[in-house]
N, CA, C and O atoms as a GROMACS GRO file, in nm:
protein
  316
    1MET      N    1   2.202   1.922   1.023
    1MET     CA    2   2.256   1.888   0.879
    1MET      C    3   2.177   1.784   0.906
    1MET      O    4   2.099   1.774   0.812
    2ARG      N    5   2.147   1.659   1.029
    2ARG     CA    6   2.056   1.599   0.996
    2ARG      C    7   1.939   1.592   0.943
    2ARG      O    8   1.904   1.498   0.872
    3LYS      N    9   1.850   1.715   0.979
    3LYS     CA   10   1.668   1.787   0.917
    3LYS      C   11   1.697   1.781   0.817
    3LYS      O   12   1.611   1.709   0.765
    4PRO      N   13   1.806   1.826   0.703
    4PRO     CA   14   1.803   1.811   0.581
    4PRO      C   15   1.792   1.698   0.530
    4PRO      O   16   1.709   1.674   0.442
    5MET      N   17   1.872   1.616   0.577
    5MET     CA   18   1.882   1.470   0.508
    5MET      C   19   1.748   1.405   0.540
    5MET      O   20   1.678   1.347   0.457
    6LEU      N   21   1.719   1.420   0.667
    6LEU     CA   22   1.583   1.356   0.683
    6LEU      C   23   1.475   1.404   0.571
    6LEU      O   24   1.415   1.318   0.506
    7ARG      N   25   1.453   1.546   0.550
    7ARG     CA   26   1.318   1.560   0.424
    7ARG      C   27   1.398   1.542   0.333
    7ARG      O   28   1.312   1.503   0.254
    8GLU      N   29   1.487   1.538   0.276
    8GLU     CA   30   1.536   1.505   0.143
    8GLU      C   31   1.535   1.338   0.090
    8GLU      O   32   1.556   1.281  -0.016
    9GLY      N   33   1.503   1.301   0.214
    9GLY     CA   34   1.513   1.144   0.234
    9GLY      C   35   1.354   1.111   0.199
    9GLY      O   36   1.306   1.061   0.097
   10ALA      N   37   1.291   1.158   0.320
   10ALA     CA   38   1.135   1.160   0.297
   10ALA      C   39   1.058   1.210   0.115
   10ALA      O   40   0.961   1.174   0.048
   11ILE      N   41   1.145   1.289   0.104
   11ILE     CA   42   1.131   1.354  -0.112
   11ILE      C   43   1.117   1.205  -0.145
   11ILE      O   44   1.008   1.156  -0.175
   12PHE      N   45   1.201   1.153  -0.142
   12PHE     CA   46   1.288   1.075  -0.219
   12PHE      C   47   1.210   0.935  -0.201
   12PHE      O   48   1.199   0.867  -0.303
   13ALA      N   49   1.147   0.880  -0.066
   13ALA     CA   50   1.107   0.780  -0.051
   13ALA      C   51   0.944   0.790  -0.069
   13ALA      O   52   0.882   0.684  -0.068
   14LEU      N   53   0.865   0.925  -0.088
   14LEU     CA   54   0.759   0.954  -0.135
   14LEU      C   55   0.766   0.971  -0.280
   14LEU      O   56   0.660   0.945  -0.335
   15LEU      N   57   0.865   1.008  -0.361
   15LEU     CA   58   0.887   1.017  -0.510
   15LEU      C   59   0.857   0.804  -0.543
   15LEU      O   60   0.784   0.757  -0.629
   16LEU      N   61   0.912   0.754  -0.478
   16LEU     CA   62   0.954   0.612  -0.496
   16LEU      C   63   0.818   0.542  -0.523
   16LEU      O   64   0.785   0.465  -0.613
   17ILE      N   65   0.736   0.601  -0.394
   17ILE     CA   66   0.639   0.525  -0.360
   17ILE      C   67   0.542   0.569  -0.510
   17ILE      O   68   0.511   0.500  -0.607
   18ALA      N   69   0.517   0.705  -0.477
   18ALA     CA   70   0.412   0.732  -0.559
   18ALA      C   71   0.472   0.696  -0.739
   18ALA      O   72   0.402   0.726  -0.836
   19LEU      N   73   0.602   0.633  -0.753
   19LEU     CA   74   0.616   0.628  -0.914
   19LEU      C   75   0.578   0.485  -0.930
   19LEU      O   76   0.509   0.435  -1.019
   20SER      N   77   0.642   0.418  -0.813
   20SER     CA   78   0.611   0.272  -0.827
   20SER      C   79   0.421   0.259  -0.853
   20SER      O   80   0.391   0.186  -0.947
   21LEU      N   81   0.324   0.312  -0.792
   21LEU     CA   82   0.170   0.296  -0.818
   21LEU      C   83   0.194   0.344  -0.823
   21LEU      O   84   0.243   0.377  -0.715
   22LEU      N   85   0.214   0.458  -0.943
   22LEU     CA   86   0.160   0.492  -1.064
   22LEU      C   87   0.223   0.419  -1.188
   22LEU      O   88   0.138   0.420  -1.277
   23LEU      N   89   0.310   0.371  -1.220
   23LEU     CA   90   0.368   0.304  -1.283
   23LEU      C   91   0.306   0.148  -1.271
   23LEU      O   92   0.288   0.096  -1.381
   24HIS      N   93   0.284   0.097  -1.199
   24HIS     CA   94   0.243  -0.028  -1.150
   24HIS      C   95   0.119  -0.084  -1.033
   24HIS      O   96   0.127  -0.158  -0.935
   25PRO      N   97   0.005  -0.010  -1.095
   25PRO     CA   98  -0.129  -0.026  -1.029
   25PRO      C   99  -0.120  -0.176  -0.969
   25PRO      O  100  -0.158  -0.186  -0.852
   26ASP      N  101  -0.093  -0.245  -1.007
   26ASP     CA  102  -0.111  -0.418  -0.927
   26ASP      C  103  -0.044  -0.396  -0.831
   26ASP      O  104  -0.033  -0.508  -0.781
   27LEU      N  105   0.025  -0.311  -0.752
   27LEU     CA  106   0.134  -0.345  -0.642
   27LEU      C  107   0.022  -0.319  -0.550
   27LEU      O  108   0.037  -0.399  -0.458
   28LEU      N  109  -0.083  -0.246  -0.528
   28LEU     CA  110  -0.139  -0.262  -0.461
   28LEU      C  111  -0.263  -0.389  -0.473
   28LEU      O  112  -0.327  -0.404  -0.368
   29SER      N  113  -0.293  -0.456  -0.557
   29SER     CA  114  -0.366  -0.581  -0.561
   29SER      C  115  -0.300  -0.688  -0.552
   29SER      O  116  -0.361  -0.783  -0.503
   30ASP      N  117  -0.132  -0.716  -0.601
   30ASP     CA  118  -0.093  -0.822  -0.588
   30ASP      C  119   0.088  -0.788  -0.623
   30ASP      O  120   0.163  -0.770  -0.719
   31PRO      N  121   0.089  -0.794  -0.473
   31PRO     CA  122   0.251  -0.708  -0.514
   31PRO      C  123   0.318  -0.897  -0.554
   31PRO      O  124   0.376  -0.923  -0.660
   32GLY      N  125   0.300  -0.970  -0.478
   32GLY     CA  126   0.396  -1.093  -0.498
   32GLY      C  127   0.413  -1.115  -0.638
   32GLY      O  128   0.523  -1.165  -0.661
   33THR      N  129   0.334  -1.093  -0.756
   33THR     CA  130   0.323  -1.136  -0.869
   33THR      C  131   0.408  -1.010  -0.952
   33THR      O  132   0.439  -1.025  -1.070
   34ARG      N  133   0.441  -0.884  -0.877
   34ARG     CA  134   0.561  -0.813  -0.924
   34ARG      C  135   0.688  -0.813  -0.885
   34ARG      O  136   0.779  -0.767  -0.954
   35LEU      N  137   0.703  -0.866  -0.770
   35LEU     CA  138   0.812  -0.921  -0.719
   35LEU      C  139   0.871  -1.059  -0.784
   35LEU      O  140   0.991  -1.083  -0.796
   36SER      N  141   0.773  -1.138  -0.820
   36SER     CA  142   0.793  -1.244  -0.895
   36SER      C  143   0.867  -1.197  -1.077
   36SER      O  144   0.939  -1.260  -1.154
   37GLN      N  145   0.810  -1.077  -1.083
   37GLN     CA  146   0.823  -1.096  -1.244
   37GLN      C  147   0.986  -0.981  -1.199
   37GLN      O  148   1.082  -1.000  -1.272
   38MET      N  149   0.995  -0.922  -1.134
   38MET     CA  150   1.109  -0.858  -1.068
   38MET      C  151   1.262  -0.933  -1.046
   38MET      O  152   1.359  -0.899  -1.115
   39THR      N  153   1.267  -1.005  -0.976
   39THR     CA  154   1.288  -1.142  -0.967
   39THR      C  155   1.312  -1.226  -1.102
   39THR      O  156   1.419  -1.266  -1.148
   40GLY      N  157   1.255  -1.233  -1.125
   40GLY     CA  158   1.284  -1.314  -1.298
   40GLY      C  159   1.329  -1.229  -1.379
   40GLY      O  160   1.392  -1.293  -1.463
   41ARG      N  161   1.333  -1.114  -1.404
   41ARG     CA  162   1.433  -1.004  -1.490
   41ARG      C  163   1.542  -0.997  -1.451
   41ARG      O  164   1.649  -1.002  -1.511
   42GLY      N  165   1.506  -0.981  -1.304
   42GLY     CA  166   1.687  -0.934  -1.228
   42GLY      C  167   1.672  -0.766  -1.265
   42GLY      O  168   1.763  -0.692  -1.301
   43ASN      N  169   1.509  -0.726  -1.242
   43ASN     CA  170   1.606  -0.572  -1.264
   43ASN      C  171   1.506  -0.469  -1.178
   43ASN      O  172   1.405  -0.400  -1.192
   44TYR      N  173   1.618  -0.511  -1.065
   44TYR     CA  174   1.604  -0.507  -0.906
   44TYR      C  175   1.574  -0.304  -0.923
   44TYR      O  176   1.475  -0.233  -0.906
   45LEU      N  177   1.738  -0.276  -0.969
   45LEU     CA  178   1.772  -0.104  -0.901
   45LEU      C  179   1.706  -0.036  -1.016
   45LEU      O  180   1.750   0.078  -1.020
   46HIS      N  181   1.581  -0.066  -1.153
   46HIS     CA  182   1.548   0.034  -1.227
   46HIS      C  183   1.424   0.118  -1.141
   46HIS      O  184   1.380   0.213  -1.206
   47PRO      N  185   1.367   0.100  -1.024
   47PRO     CA  186   1.278   0.171  -0.977
   47PRO      C  187   1.398   0.259  -0.944
   47PRO      O  188   1.404   0.364  -1.009
   48LEU      N  189   1.495   0.236  -0.854
   48LEU     CA  190   1.570   0.363  -0.744
   48LEU      C  191   1.628   0.485  -0.892
   48LEU      O  192   1.641   0.608  -0.888
   49VAL      N  193   1.655   0.377  -1.020
   49VAL     CA  194   1.702   0.486  -1.116
   49VAL      C  195   1.602   0.626  -1.178
   49VAL      O  196   1.622   0.747  -1.190
   50TYR      N  197   1.486   0.532  -1.207
   50TYR     CA  198   1.372   0.621  -1.224
   50TYR      C  199   1.376   0.749  -1.147
   50TYR      O  200   1.392   0.864  -1.186
   51THR      N  201   1.349   0.673  -0.964
   51THR     CA  202   1.362   0.801  -0.909
   51THR      C  203   1.423   0.927  -0.915
   51THR      O  204   1.391   1.043  -0.941
   52LEU      N  205   1.561   0.836  -0.870
   52LEU     CA  206   1.633   0.953  -0.877
   52LEU      C  207   1.702   1.040  -1.021
   52LEU      O  208   1.797   1.119  -1.020
   53LEU      N  209   1.608   0.991  -1.157
   53LEU     CA  210   1.626   1.121  -1.219
   53LEU      C  211   1.532   1.179  -1.205
   53LEU      O  212   1.553   1.291  -1.252
   54VAL      N  213   1.359   1.166  -1.138
   54VAL     CA  214   1.273   1.235  -1.139
   54VAL      C  215   1.351   1.350  -1.002
   54VAL      O  216   1.388   1.467  -1.007
   55TYR      N  217   1.350   1.260  -0.902
   55TYR     CA  218   1.440   1.351  -0.766
   55TYR      C  219   1.506   1.472  -0.850
   55TYR      O  220   1.463   1.587  -0.857
   56LEU      N  221   1.644   1.408  -0.922
   56LEU     CA  222   1.700   1.590  -0.960
   56LEU      C  223   1.646   1.664  -1.042
   56LEU      O  224   1.700   1.772  -1.070
   57VAL      N  225   1.501   1.616  -1.114
   57VAL     CA  226   1.428   1.762  -1.228
   57VAL      C  227   1.348   1.776  -1.102
   57VAL      O  228   1.350   1.898  -1.086
   58VAL      N  229   1.266   1.717  -0.985
   58VAL     CA  230   1.199   1.810  -0.899
   58VAL      C  231   1.330   1.916  -0.859
   58VAL      O  232   1.330   2.033  -0.897
   59LEU      N  233   1.417   1.868  -0.793
   59LEU     CA  234   1.543   1.916  -0.723
   59LEU      C  235   1.647   2.073  -0.791
   59LEU      O  236   1.731   2.158  -0.764
   60LEU      N  237   1.539   2.007  -0.910
   60LEU     CA  238   1.664   2.160  -1.001
   60LEU      C  239   1.530   2.240  -0.978
   60LEU      O  240   1.544   2.348  -0.922
   61LEU      N  241   1.388   2.199  -1.017
   61LEU     CA  242   1.279   2.289  -1.008
   61LEU      C  243   1.262   2.353  -0.907
   61LEU      O  244   1.207   2.463  -0.907
   62ARG      N  245   1.316   2.284  -0.784
   62ARG     CA  246   1.313   2.326  -0.680
   62ARG      C  247   1.416   2.501  -0.626
   62ARG      O  248   1.395   2.613  -0.580
   63GLY      N  249   1.516   2.423  -0.670
   63GLY     CA  250   1.636   2.550  -0.709
   63GLY      C  251   1.582   2.708  -0.801
   63GLY      O  252   1.610   2.827  -0.788
   64VAL      N  253   1.510   2.642  -0.876
   64VAL     CA  254   1.502   2.731  -0.949
   64VAL      C  255   1.354   2.852  -0.906
   64VAL      O  256   1.361   2.974  -0.914
   65ILE      N  257   1.249   2.781  -0.867
   65ILE     CA  258   1.182   2.907  -0.767
   65ILE      C  259   1.246   2.943  -0.661
   65ILE      O  260   1.230   3.062  -0.634
   66ARG      N  261   1.339   2.863  -0.563
   66ARG     CA  262   1.399   2.908  -0.497
   66ARG      C  263   1.483   3.045  -0.537
   66ARG      O  264   1.471   3.152  -0.478
   67LEU      N  265   1.559   3.023  -0.638
   67LEU     CA  266   1.620   3.160  -0.669
   67LEU      C  267   1.554   3.258  -0.716
   67LEU      O  268   1.608   3.369  -0.720
   68PHE      N  269   1.409   3.238  -0.766
   68PHE     CA  270   1.311   3.325  -0.848
   68PHE      C  271   1.257   3.375  -0.771
   68PHE      O  272   1.254   3.496  -0.790
   69ALA      N  273   1.199   3.338  -0.671
   69ALA     CA  274   1.182   3.388  -0.502
   69ALA      C  275   1.265   3.470  -0.432
   69ALA      O  276   1.232   3.578  -0.384
   70ARG      N  277   1.387   3.411  -0.425
   70ARG     CA  278   1.516   3.519  -0.364
   70ARG      C  279   1.531   3.646  -0.465
   70ARG      O  280   1.554   3.756  -0.416
   71PHE      N  281   1.520   3.634  -0.576
   71PHE     CA  282   1.547   3.765  -0.676
   71PHE      C  283   1.381   3.821  -0.662
   71PHE      O  284   1.401   3.932  -0.613
   72PHE      N  285   1.267   3.810  -0.673
   72PHE     CA  286   1.190   3.891  -0.680
   72PHE      C  287   1.159   3.952  -0.485
   72PHE      O  288   1.097   4.058  -0.468
   73ARG      N  289   1.205   3.878  -0.374
   73ARG     CA  290   1.202   3.911  -0.254
   73ARG      C  291   1.318   4.044  -0.257
   73ARG      O  292   1.273   4.154  -0.226
   74ARG      N  293   1.442   4.035  -0.288
   74ARG     CA  294   1.517   4.136  -0.309
   74ARG      C  295   1.480   4.274  -0.386
   74ARG      O  296   1.495   4.388  -0.345
   75SER      N  297   1.433   4.233  -0.500
   75SER     CA  298   1.357   4.402  -0.532
   75SER      C  299   1.286   4.416  -0.518
   75SER      O  300   1.252   4.502  -0.599
   76GLY      N  301   1.174   4.378  -0.434
   76GLY     CA  302   1.031   4.459  -0.406
   76GLY      C  303   1.093   4.505  -0.281
   76GLY      O  304   1.031   4.601  -0.235
   77SER      N  305   1.234   4.454  -0.181
   77SER     CA  306   1.243   4.539  -0.075
   77SER      C  307   1.329   4.659  -0.078
   77SER      O  308   1.341   4.749   0.006
   78ALA      N  309   1.408   4.635  -0.232
   78ALA     CA  310   1.434   4.820  -0.280
   78ALA      C  311   1.321   4.899  -0.290
   78ALA      O  312   1.347   4.999  -0.223
   79ASP      N  313   1.226   4.908  -0.330
   79ASP     CA  314   1.156   5.030  -0.369
   79ASP      C  315   1.111   5.068  -0.201
   79ASP      O  316   1.046   5.169  -0.176
   0.00000   0.00000   0.00000
């Protein structure tokens, strides 16, 4: 139980970092300014909400791919 939770947590964290850097490239050059902008606007949770939405899409795609793989694996072994 612990290993899948760590794997999914790592996937979520990597998505969070990737989305943050893709949407706000200034995080690499001047993170203090970005943090002060977030503080001024009070939008602390929006990165987590957007990452959760993308994570759910990725989770759905992984499930569909797993379902197709299982379907083709079963149909190939019947021959």
